[in-house]
C-alpha positions as CSV (number, residue, x, y, z in Angstrom):
1,L,0.1,-0.2,-0.2
2,N,2.9,2.1,0.6
3,I,4.2,1.9,-3.1
4,F,0.5,3.1,-4.0
5,L,0.5,5.9,-1.6
6,I,3.6,7.6,-2.5
7,N,2.7,7.0,-6.6
8,L,-0.7,9.0,-5.4
9,C,1.9,12.1,-3.7
10,T,3.7,12.1,-7.1
11,V,0.8,12.2,-9.1
12,D,-0.6,14.9,-7.0
13,L,2.6,17.0,-6.4
14,L,2.7,16.5,-10.5
15,L,-1.0,18.2,-10.6
16,T,0.1,21.1,-8.3
17,G,2.9,21.8,-10.8
18,Y,0.4,23.3,-13.0
19,A,-0.5,26.2,-10.8
20,P,2.8,27.9,-11.6
21,L,2.3,27.8,-15.8
22,F,-1.6,29.0,-15.0
23,F,-0.4,31.8,-13.1
24,Y,2.0,33.2,-15.5
25,I,-0.4,33.0,-17.8
26,V,-2.8,34.7,-15.6
27,I,0.1,37.3,-14.8
28,K,1.2,37.7,-18.5
29,G,-2.1,38.5,-19.5
30,P,-3.8,37.2,-22.9
31,D,-2.3,40.4,-24.8
32,Q,1.3,39.6,-24.5
33,L,1.1,36.0,-25.6
34,T,2.0,35.5,-28.9
35,L,-0.3,32.7,-30.8
36,Q,2.9,30.4,-31.1
37,S,3.9,30.7,-26.9
38,G,-0.2,30.3,-26.7
39,H,-0.7,27.1,-28.3
40,F,2.4,25.8,-27.0
41,L,1.3,26.9,-23.2
42,C,-2.3,25.5,-24.3
43,Y,-0.7,21.9,-25.5
44,I,1.7,21.9,-22.4
45,S,-1.7,22.3,-19.8
46,N,-3.3,19.7,-22.0
47,N,-1.4,16.9,-21.5
48,H,-0.4,18.0,-17.6
49,I,-3.8,17.6,-16.9
50,F,-4.8,14.6,-19.0
51,V,-1.4,12.7,-17.5
52,G,-2.4,14.0,-14.1
53,S,-6.1,13.2,-14.0
54,T,-5.4,9.6,-15.3
55,L,-2.9,8.6,-13.1
56,N,-4.6,10.3,-10.5
57,C,-7.6,8.1,-11.4
58,T,-5.7,5.0,-12.0
59,T,-3.7,4.8,-8.8
60,I,-7.1,5.5,-7.0
61,L,-8.2,2.0,-8.7
62,L,-4.8,0.2,-7.8
63,I,-5.4,1.2,-4.0
64,A,-9.2,0.2,-3.8
65,Y,-7.7,-3.2,-6.1
66,E,-5.1,-3.7,-3.4
67,R,-7.9,-3.4,-0.2
68,F,-10.4,-5.8,-2.3
69,V,-7.3,-8.4,-2.2
70,A,-6.6,-7.7,1.8
71,I,-10.3,-7.9,2.5
72,K,-10.5,-11.4,0.5
73,D,-7.5,-13.3,0.7
74,P,-6.1,-12.0,3.9
75,L,-4.1,-14.9,4.3
76,R,-2.8,-14.9,0.9
77,Y,-2.5,-11.1,0.7
78,H,1.3,-11.0,0.4
79,T,1.6,-13.8,-2.0
80,I,-0.8,-11.8,-4.1
81,M,0.6,-8.5,-3.9
82,G,3.8,-8.6,-3.1
83,K,6.3,-5.6,-3.8
84,K,7.6,-6.5,-6.9
85,R,4.1,-7.1,-8.6
86,M,2.9,-3.7,-7.2
87,V,6.0,-1.8,-8.5
88,R,4.9,-3.4,-11.9
89,M,1.3,-2.5,-11.8
90,V,2.8,1.7,-10.8
91,A,4.7,1.3,-13.6
92,F,2.2,-0.3,-15.6
93,T,-0.2,2.8,-15.3
94,W,2.5,5.6,-15.5
95,T,3.7,3.4,-19.3
96,T,0.3,2.9,-20.6
97,T,-0.9,6.9,-19.4
98,I,2.0,8.2,-21.6
99,I,0.9,5.7,-24.6
100,A,-2.4,7.4,-23.8
101,T,-1.2,11.0,-24.0
102,L,1.3,10.4,-27.3
103,V,-2.0,8.3,-29.2
104,K,-4.3,11.6,-27.7
105,D,-1.4,14.0,-29.1
106,A,-1.0,12.6,-32.7
107,F,-4.9,12.5,-33.1
108,I,-5.0,16.0,-32.5
109,M,-1.9,16.9,-34.5
110,R,-3.3,15.2,-37.3
111,F,-6.8,16.2,-37.1
112,S,-5.4,20.1,-36.9
113,E,-3.8,20.2,-40.0
């Protein structure tokens, strides 16, 4: 469970990292941003929110699954949910989220032309 909680804290820190970018846009003002920088900041903020939200939801799902296994099979818990498996599950969520982000970006780039 500690691995999942550490991952959840990491994802939450990732989501709070969006605040300085948002404040930069507010302080700079929309009239000071060029079209290219506006597109870039929109792209960055879109990916940032997508990755953070997806990782947050999947991490909470992993915690729910881990608790389900702990309640359903308490005697076999350490056999089923070993540290190696937990690390693999967290790595899988990060990998699939990044792949989903790249696929989403490919579709956006394809249809924006």
